[in-house]
N, C-alpha and C positions, 0 to 999 in steps of 0.2 A: 785619324778620327777626327770629327769637330765635334763638341758638343755646346749647344749654346741655349743662352738662358729665352724662354719667351719673350720677356720683357725689351731684347735686343730686336728682335723684327718686330714687336709692336714700337720701338721709338725709329726704326731705320726701314721700318717695310720688309717684305718679304722678298725672297728670290725673283729674279726677272723671267718670268715664264716665259719669255721668246728666245731667251737664249738656249740651248739643247744642253752645251757642255759646262760651258764657263760660268751659269749662274750664282755657283757659290764665289768666283772669284770677283765679279760685279758686287756682289754684297760685300766681299770685304773692303773693296775699295771705298764703297760706299761711306761704311764704318769709320774706316780709316780717313778719310775725307773730311768727316764731322768729328773730328778726333777723339771718339772711341778709344776707351781704355779696353785693350786685349790681354789676359794671362794666359800661358802655356800651364801645361802640368807635363813631364817628364818622366812619367810612366807610360808603357805601352796600356793602349785600351782598346785598339783594335786591330785586326790584320788586313792588309792593303792587297785588294786583287789588283797587280798590274797590267790584268788584258780585259779591265773594264774598256768601256766606250770610250774613253779620252784615248787608249794606244791607238785605237780602231781608226780616228778620223784627225789628223792633225792638221787637214789642212782647214777644216772646220774650226779644230782650237784658233786658228790663228788668226780666220778670219772675226770668230767672236771676241777674240783678244783685241782684235784691233778696235772694232766697235768701241768697245769697251774702254781701251786707251783716247780713244777721240773724245769720247764722251765725259771724262774727266780730267784730259791734259792737262786744262789751263787749273784744275784746282791743285792738281799734282806737282805742275810749276811753283805754284807759291806755297806748296809744302815743303818744297825744297828748296827754295829760298829762305824758309823763315824756319825750317827743320833738319838741313841738313843734308846730306845725301841716301838715307834711309829708304823714305819710301820709292826713289827708282830703283835702289836695289831691290827689292823685294818685287817690282814690277819688272825688273829685266832678267833676275833669276827664273819669274816663271816662264816669260816669255823663252826662254831659252830652249828649257824644257818642253815648252809646246810643237818645236819645230820637229 
């Protein structure tokens, strides 16, 4: 689960509602490309249902992810050049799960 402060949406915009499944992925890439500091909490706060819409439409997830990557590719390459491999590792891990 993700807890997001309202000011993060105010600063970076809301979810892209033209995406059915990967709207959160696009939002996090948008935040990453704007150098947003993100923190994690290492305690369970929710149960995850693995039978949701994401698990039922792998081809749609893949298409949406490709669309998002095309949108942010130039910025991600610049991040990779200046920050190292980490942004691409996150992207690669997400794409492997979608297939």
